C-alpha positions as CSV (number, residue, x, y, z in Angstrom):
1,M,0.0,0.0,0.0
2,T,1.5,3.4,-1.0
3,N,1.3,6.6,0.9
4,E,-1.1,8.0,-1.9
5,E,-3.4,5.0,-1.6
6,L,-3.6,5.3,2.2
7,W,-4.2,9.1,2.2
8,R,-6.8,8.8,-0.5
9,A,-8.7,6.4,1.7
10,V,-8.2,8.7,4.7
11,L,-9.6,11.7,2.8
12,S,-12.6,9.6,1.8
13,D,-13.4,9.0,5.4
14,L,-12.8,12.6,6.4
15,E,-15.0,13.9,3.7
16,L,-17.9,12.0,5.1
17,Q,-17.3,13.3,8.6
18,I,-16.5,17.0,8.0
19,P,-18.8,19.7,6.5
20,R,-18.2,20.0,2.8
21,P,-16.8,23.6,2.8
22,N,-14.5,22.8,5.7
23,F,-13.1,19.8,3.9
24,L,-12.5,21.7,0.7
25,T,-10.9,24.6,2.5
26,W,-8.6,22.8,4.9
27,L,-8.0,19.2,3.7
28,K,-8.6,18.8,0.0
29,S,-5.1,20.0,-0.9
30,S,-3.3,18.0,1.8
31,R,-1.2,14.9,1.1
32,L,0.7,12.2,3.0
33,V,4.3,12.9,2.1
34,E,6.2,10.5,4.3
35,K,5.6,7.5,6.5
36,S,8.4,6.2,8.6
37,D,8.2,3.7,11.5
38,D,5.1,4.8,13.5
39,V,4.9,8.5,12.3
40,S,2.9,9.8,9.3
41,L,3.9,13.2,7.9
42,V,1.1,15.3,6.3
43,A,1.8,18.3,4.1
44,L,-0.6,21.3,4.0
45,P,-0.5,24.3,1.6
46,N,0.4,27.0,4.1
47,N,1.1,27.7,7.8
48,F,-2.4,28.9,8.5
49,A,-3.9,25.6,7.2
50,K,-1.3,23.7,9.2
51,E,-2.2,25.4,12.5
52,W,-5.9,25.1,11.8
53,V,-5.8,21.4,10.9
54,E,-3.6,20.6,14.0
55,L,-6.0,22.4,16.2
56,K,-9.4,21.3,14.8
57,Y,-8.9,17.9,13.0
58,H,-5.8,16.2,14.4
59,K,-7.7,13.6,16.5
60,L,-10.1,12.8,13.6
61,I,-7.2,12.4,11.2
62,L,-5.2,10.2,13.6
63,G,-8.3,8.0,14.1
64,C,-8.9,7.6,10.4
65,I,-5.3,6.7,9.7
66,R,-5.2,4.2,12.6
67,N,-8.4,2.5,11.3
68,L,-6.6,1.9,8.0
69,D,-3.1,1.4,9.1
70,G,-2.5,0.2,12.7
71,S,1.2,0.9,12.6
72,T,0.7,4.7,12.7
73,K,1.0,6.0,16.3
74,K,1.6,9.7,15.5
75,V,0.7,12.3,12.9
76,E,2.8,15.3,12.3
77,Y,2.2,18.3,9.9
78,V,4.4,20.4,7.7
79,V,3.9,23.3,5.2
80,E,4.3,22.2,1.6
81,G,6.7,25.1,0.7
82,S,9.1,24.3,3.5
83,L,9.1,20.7,2.5
84,V,10.2,21.6,-1.0
85,K,13.1,23.6,0.3
86,K,14.4,20.7,2.4
87,S,14.2,18.2,-0.4
88,S,13.8,18.3,-4.1
89,R,12.7,14.7,-4.1
90,R,9.3,14.2,-5.7
91,L,7.0,11.3,-4.9
92,P,5.9,9.4,-8.0
93,A,2.3,9.5,-9.1
94,V,0.2,6.5,-8.3
95,S,0.0,4.0,-11.1
96,P,-3.5,3.6,-12.5
97,A,-3.1,-0.1,-12.0
98,S,-3.3,0.5,-8.2
99,G,-7.0,1.5,-8.6
100,Q,-6.5,5.0,-7.2
101,L,-6.4,8.3,-9.0
102,A,-3.0,9.7,-9.9
103,L,-1.5,12.1,-7.4
104,E,-1.8,14.9,-9.8
105,A,-5.6,14.5,-9.7
106,L,-5.4,15.6,-6.0
107,R,-3.4,18.7,-6.8
108,V,-5.2,22.1,-6.8
109,D,-4.1,24.7,-9.3
110,P,-2.9,27.6,-7.1
111,A,-3.8,30.2,-9.7
112,T,-7.5,29.2,-10.0
113,N,-8.1,27.0,-6.9
114,L,-9.6,24.4,-9.4
115,N,-9.0,20.7,-9.0
116,P,-8.0,19.2,-12.4
117,R,-9.8,16.0,-11.4
118,Y,-13.2,17.7,-12.0
119,T,-13.9,17.7,-15.7
120,L,-17.1,17.9,-17.7
121,N,-16.0,14.8,-19.6
122,S,-16.2,12.7,-16.4
123,F,-19.5,14.3,-15.3
124,V,-22.3,11.8,-15.8
125,V,-25.4,13.5,-17.3
126,G,-28.9,12.2,-16.6
127,S,-32.4,13.5,-16.3
128,F,-31.7,14.6,-12.8
129,N,-29.0,17.2,-13.8
130,E,-29.6,17.7,-17.5
131,L,-30.8,21.3,-17.2
132,A,-27.9,22.3,-15.0
133,Y,-25.4,20.8,-17.4
134,S,-27.1,22.5,-20.4
135,A,-26.9,25.9,-18.6
136,V,-23.2,25.3,-17.8
137,S,-22.5,24.5,-21.5
138,A,-24.3,27.7,-22.6
139,V,-22.2,29.7,-20.1
140,I,-18.9,28.2,-21.4
141,E,-19.9,29.0,-25.0
142,K,-20.6,32.7,-24.2
143,V,-18.8,33.6,-21.0
144,G,-20.4,36.6,-19.2
145,V,-23.1,37.0,-21.8
146,K,-25.6,34.2,-21.3
147,Y,-27.0,33.1,-17.9
148,N,-25.2,35.5,-15.7
149,P,-25.2,34.7,-12.8
150,L,-25.7,31.0,-13.1
151,F,-27.0,29.6,-9.8
152,V,-26.9,25.8,-9.3
153,Y,-28.6,24.2,-6.3
154,G,-29.1,20.7,-5.1
155,G,-28.8,18.4,-2.1
156,V,-25.5,17.3,-0.5
157,G,-23.2,15.1,-2.6
158,L,-25.2,15.4,-5.9
159,G,-22.3,16.7,-8.0
160,K,-22.6,20.5,-7.7
161,T,-18.9,21.0,-7.0
162,H,-18.0,18.6,-9.8
163,L,-20.1,20.5,-12.3
164,I,-19.1,24.1,-11.4
165,Q,-15.4,23.2,-11.1
166,G,-15.7,21.2,-14.3
167,A,-17.1,24.4,-15.9
168,G,-14.1,26.4,-14.6
169,N,-11.6,23.8,-16.0
170,Q,-13.3,23.8,-19.3
171,I,-13.3,27.6,-19.6
172,K,-9.6,27.6,-18.6
173,N,-8.8,25.0,-21.3
174,D,-10.9,26.6,-24.0
175,Y,-9.9,30.3,-23.5
176,K,-6.4,29.7,-22.1
177,D,-4.9,32.9,-20.6
178,A,-7.6,35.1,-22.2
179,V,-10.1,34.4,-19.4
180,R,-9.0,34.4,-15.7
181,V,-10.9,31.9,-13.6
182,R,-11.1,31.7,-9.8
183,Y,-12.9,29.1,-7.7
184,V,-13.5,29.6,-4.0
185,T,-15.7,28.1,-1.3
186,S,-17.9,30.5,0.7
187,E,-16.0,29.7,3.9
188,K,-12.8,30.6,2.2
189,F,-14.3,33.9,1.0
190,T,-15.5,34.6,4.6
191,S,-12.1,33.8,6.1
192,D,-10.5,36.2,3.5
193,V,-12.9,38.9,4.5
194,V,-12.0,38.4,8.2
195,W,-8.3,38.4,7.4
196,A,-8.5,41.5,5.2
197,I,-10.4,43.5,7.9
198,R,-8.1,42.3,10.7
199,N,-5.0,43.3,8.7
200,R,-6.4,46.4,7.1
201,R,-5.9,44.8,3.6
202,I,-9.4,45.1,2.3
203,D,-8.2,46.7,-1.0
204,D,-5.9,43.7,-1.6
205,M,-8.8,41.4,-1.1
206,K,-11.0,43.4,-3.5
207,K,-8.3,43.2,-6.2
208,T,-8.0,39.4,-5.7
209,Y,-11.7,38.8,-6.3
210,R,-12.5,41.5,-8.8
211,D,-9.5,41.0,-11.0
212,V,-11.0,37.9,-12.6
213,D,-13.2,37.1,-15.6
214,V,-15.0,34.2,-14.0
215,L,-15.8,33.9,-10.3
216,I,-17.1,30.5,-9.1
217,I,-18.2,30.4,-5.5
218,D,-19.3,27.1,-3.8
219,D,-21.9,26.6,-1.0
220,I,-23.1,30.3,-1.0
221,Q,-25.7,29.5,1.7
222,F,-23.0,29.7,4.4
223,I,-22.6,33.4,4.0
224,G,-26.2,34.0,5.0
225,G,-26.3,36.1,8.3
226,K,-22.6,37.1,8.1
227,E,-23.1,40.8,7.6
228,K,-19.5,41.9,6.6
229,T,-19.1,38.9,4.2
230,E,-22.5,39.5,2.6
231,E,-21.7,43.2,2.1
232,E,-18.3,42.5,0.5
233,F,-19.8,39.8,-1.7
234,F,-22.6,42.1,-2.8
235,H,-20.1,44.7,-3.9
236,T,-17.9,42.1,-5.5
237,F,-20.9,40.7,-7.4
238,N,-21.9,44.1,-8.6
239,A,-18.4,45.0,-9.8
240,L,-18.1,41.8,-11.8
241,H,-21.6,41.8,-13.1
242,E,-21.5,45.4,-14.3
243,T,-18.4,44.6,-16.4
244,N,-19.9,41.4,-17.9
245,K,-17.7,39.1,-15.9
246,Q,-19.2,35.6,-15.4
247,I,-20.4,34.5,-11.9
248,I,-21.3,30.9,-11.1
249,I,-22.7,30.0,-7.7
250,S,-23.8,26.8,-6.0
251,S,-26.0,26.2,-3.0
252,D,-27.8,23.4,-1.3
253,R,-31.1,25.3,-1.8
254,P,-32.6,28.0,-4.1
255,P,-32.0,31.6,-3.2
256,K,-35.4,32.2,-1.8
257,A,-35.0,29.3,0.6
258,I,-31.9,30.7,2.3
259,P,-33.7,32.5,5.2
260,T,-30.8,34.6,6.4
261,L,-29.7,35.9,3.0
262,E,-30.1,39.6,2.4
263,E,-32.9,40.5,0.0
264,R,-30.6,42.5,-2.2
265,L,-28.3,39.4,-2.7
266,R,-31.3,37.1,-3.3
267,S,-32.6,39.3,-6.0
268,R,-29.2,39.4,-7.7
269,F,-28.9,35.6,-7.6
270,E,-32.4,35.3,-9.2
271,G,-31.5,37.8,-11.9
272,G,-29.7,35.2,-14.1
273,I,-30.8,31.6,-14.2
274,V,-31.5,29.2,-11.3
275,V,-31.2,25.5,-12.0
276,D,-31.4,22.5,-9.8
277,I,-29.8,19.1,-9.5
278,S,-32.1,16.5,-8.1
279,Y,-31.5,12.8,-7.1
280,P,-30.2,10.4,-9.8
281,D,-32.3,7.4,-10.8
282,Y,-31.0,3.8,-10.5
283,E,-29.7,3.6,-14.1
284,T,-27.8,6.9,-13.7
285,R,-26.3,5.7,-10.4
286,L,-25.0,2.6,-12.2
287,A,-23.4,4.9,-14.9
288,I,-21.8,7.0,-12.2
289,I,-20.3,4.0,-10.5
290,N,-18.9,2.6,-13.7
291,T,-17.5,6.0,-14.7
292,K,-15.7,6.4,-11.3
293,L,-14.3,2.8,-11.6
294,Q,-12.9,3.7,-15.0
295,E,-11.2,6.8,-13.6
296,R,-9.5,4.5,-11.1
297,A,-8.7,1.8,-13.8
298,S,-10.4,-0.7,-11.5
299,S,-13.4,-3.0,-11.6
300,L,-15.9,-4.6,-9.2
301,D,-18.3,-7.5,-9.6
302,D,-21.6,-6.6,-11.3
303,K,-23.5,-7.7,-8.2
304,I,-21.5,-5.4,-6.0
305,I,-22.1,-2.5,-8.4
306,D,-25.8,-3.2,-8.3
307,L,-25.7,-3.3,-4.5
308,I,-24.1,0.1,-4.3
309,A,-26.6,1.6,-6.7
310,R,-29.5,0.2,-4.7
311,K,-28.2,1.1,-1.3
312,V,-27.0,4.6,-1.9
313,Q,-29.8,6.5,-3.6
314,R,-29.2,10.2,-2.8
315,N,-25.5,11.0,-2.4
316,I,-22.9,10.6,-5.2
317,R,-20.2,11.6,-2.8
318,E,-21.1,8.7,-0.6
319,I,-20.9,6.4,-3.6
320,E,-17.4,7.7,-4.2
321,G,-16.4,7.1,-0.6
322,I,-17.7,3.5,-0.8
323,L,-15.8,2.9,-4.0
324,N,-12.6,4.2,-2.5
325,K,-13.0,1.8,0.4
326,L,-13.9,-1.2,-1.8
327,V,-11.0,-0.5,-4.2
328,F,-8.6,0.1,-1.3
329,Y,-9.5,-3.3,0.3
330,Q,-9.2,-5.0,-3.0
331,S,-5.8,-3.5,-3.6
332,T,-4.6,-4.2,-0.1
333,Y,-5.6,-7.9,-0.1
334,K,-4.7,-8.5,-3.8
335,R,-8.0,-10.3,-4.5
336,A,-11.5,-9.6,-5.7
337,L,-14.0,-8.7,-3.1
338,D,-16.9,-11.1,-2.4
339,L,-20.4,-9.9,-2.0
340,G,-20.5,-10.5,1.8
341,M,-17.4,-8.3,2.5
342,A,-18.8,-5.6,0.1
343,E,-22.1,-5.6,2.0
344,K,-20.2,-5.1,5.3
345,I,-18.1,-2.2,3.9
346,I,-21.2,-0.5,2.4
347,A,-23.1,-0.9,5.6
348,E,-20.3,0.9,7.5
349,V,-20.6,3.9,5.3
350,V,-24.4,4.2,4.9
351,D,-24.8,3.3,8.6
352,Q,-27.8,1.0,8.2
353,S,-27.9,0.4,11.9
354,A,-28.7,4.1,12.6
355,S,-31.3,4.6,15.3
356,K,-35.0,5.1,14.5
357,T,-36.0,8.7,13.7
358,T,-37.6,10.6,16.6
359,P,-39.8,13.7,16.7
360,S,-36.9,15.7,18.3
361,Q,-34.7,14.9,15.3
362,I,-37.3,16.3,13.0
363,L,-37.8,19.4,15.1
364,K,-34.1,20.0,15.2
365,A,-33.7,19.4,11.4
366,V,-36.6,21.8,10.5
367,A,-35.4,24.4,13.0
368,G,-31.8,24.2,11.7
369,F,-32.9,24.5,8.1
370,F,-35.0,27.7,8.7
371,E,-32.4,28.9,11.3
372,I,-34.9,29.3,14.1
373,S,-35.2,27.8,17.5
374,P,-37.1,24.5,18.0
375,N,-39.1,26.4,20.7
376,D,-40.4,28.6,17.9
377,L,-41.8,25.6,16.2
378,V,-43.8,24.4,19.2
379,G,-44.6,27.9,20.6
380,R,-47.8,29.8,20.3
381,Q,-46.4,32.8,18.4
382,R,-48.2,33.4,15.1
383,N,-45.3,35.2,13.3
384,K,-45.4,34.7,9.6
385,E,-41.8,33.3,9.5
386,F,-42.9,30.4,11.8
387,V,-46.0,29.3,9.8
388,E,-44.4,27.3,7.0
389,P,-41.7,25.6,9.3
390,R,-44.5,24.5,11.7
391,Q,-46.6,23.1,8.9
392,I,-43.6,21.2,7.5
393,T,-42.9,19.8,10.9
394,M,-46.4,18.5,11.2
395,Y,-46.2,17.1,7.7
396,L,-43.0,15.2,8.5
397,F,-44.3,13.9,11.8
398,R,-47.1,12.3,9.8
399,E,-45.0,11.3,6.7
400,M,-41.9,9.9,8.5
401,L,-43.3,8.8,11.9
402,H,-46.9,8.0,11.0
403,M,-48.1,9.8,14.1
404,S,-51.8,10.4,14.7
405,Y,-53.1,13.9,14.1
406,P,-53.9,14.4,17.8
407,D,-50.3,13.4,18.7
408,I,-48.9,15.7,16.1
409,A,-51.1,18.6,17.4
410,S,-50.0,17.9,20.9
411,K,-46.3,17.8,20.0
412,V,-46.5,21.1,18.1
413,G,-47.8,23.5,20.8
414,K,-50.8,21.5,22.1
415,R,-52.9,22.6,19.2
416,D,-56.2,21.2,17.9
417,H,-55.9,18.1,15.8
418,T,-57.7,19.9,12.9
419,T,-54.6,22.2,12.6
420,A,-52.4,19.1,12.1
421,I,-54.8,17.8,9.4
422,Y,-54.8,21.1,7.6
423,A,-51.0,21.4,7.7
424,Y,-50.4,17.9,6.4
425,K,-52.8,18.3,3.5
426,K,-51.5,21.7,2.6
427,I,-47.9,20.7,2.5
428,L,-48.8,17.4,0.6
429,E,-50.8,19.3,-2.1
430,N,-48.3,22.1,-2.5
431,S,-45.2,19.9,-2.7
432,V,-46.6,18.3,-5.9
433,R,-46.7,21.6,-7.8
434,D,-44.1,23.6,-5.9
435,G,-40.6,22.5,-6.8
436,D,-38.9,24.8,-4.2
437,L,-41.1,23.3,-1.4
438,N,-40.4,19.8,-2.5
439,H,-36.6,20.6,-2.5
440,K,-36.9,21.9,1.1
441,L,-38.6,18.7,2.2
442,L,-35.9,16.6,0.6
443,L,-33.1,18.6,2.2
444,I,-34.7,18.4,5.6
445,K,-35.3,14.6,5.3
446,E,-31.7,14.2,4.2
447,T,-30.6,16.0,7.4
448,V,-32.9,13.8,9.6
449,N,-31.6,10.6,8.0
450,K,-27.9,11.7,8.2
451,P,-25.9,9.4,10.4
452,G,-24.7,10.8,13.7
């Protein structure tokens, strides 16, 4: 087992345990550069990332490495630049025969922040993402002219990052140096705003983000409620848009479903085109699995591929994590996996033994989605902003827990059972014709069903 294989498996585990923007910001560009005796040496792109990972994620990283390699007793961290100065030795890329992606695929272009691994050629198109892919294709053809801004939304792990980074890489390849592209997560944008204010370097930050032709920002929902960040992004957005610079944005929900987002930003986002990525069907999941196996120059038994496609229905990233584990085990033990072992590995990832859903889990998920207190859901206040969340809560109590209407009414503020009946029927009927409401329900259910 090579260092690259081990670290690839570790990253797969970490990606499932850490919020997506945190993973992209702090760990995506990391690599295992050396492993001697019982110490693993991990390189990070800069000193700030090194200190942050040591403080926030050390125990998690150590646990993940130990699960895969029992000989590791200690993890140490270095800055990538200082490592280059000490030694000019370069580690070889992983051979495709090993079943893992080449090391270069893990490298992020420092000029654009784009990962070369994400290409439109490897993006599997199906009915669930066809509109989003078509919009991206139109943007690439006429950068800054058609569909500006482009706002792509969808649930966790459905390929939003792949699509928007793939767009960035395609623009970079098609237009070469004539078009400057920059990709950034909303958390990185926020941290840059904080850094600039703290160090009185706001003009430097403005130049960084406005001196581009294409700005791609991932997970924009996380800037909601952060006043200084929203203000700076608003001005950055206007500066780029007024000069016909292309803006591509992703989120886990449509603009009007981000409750803490300023109205002026919401209207800007809706001024271009808003497209969604929904959940892939079984056939598309099979195509995705086979495509990702081809990327790794690896193979699995057809029964195992079918099992993955049936068990993981909503999260492409989870599919990728499972494939990494299966390929890793196959490579380690130098033999094909049998169905029994595959079932065991898949069960670990999807956590089929997760405890039964409870009313408190639903209350917490709905409150978290709308960024209100669970007490507001069960309280007697009749504020307009609490009406829809309350009705959704009652709907989910009925839909997911099959509770009786009197029990639902009692749980949600000791109301009359007719209120619960009305709420359930209203949400049920509206979800059929209201795509935004249906998407909210899917996201909330996804949170409820999430392991841990």
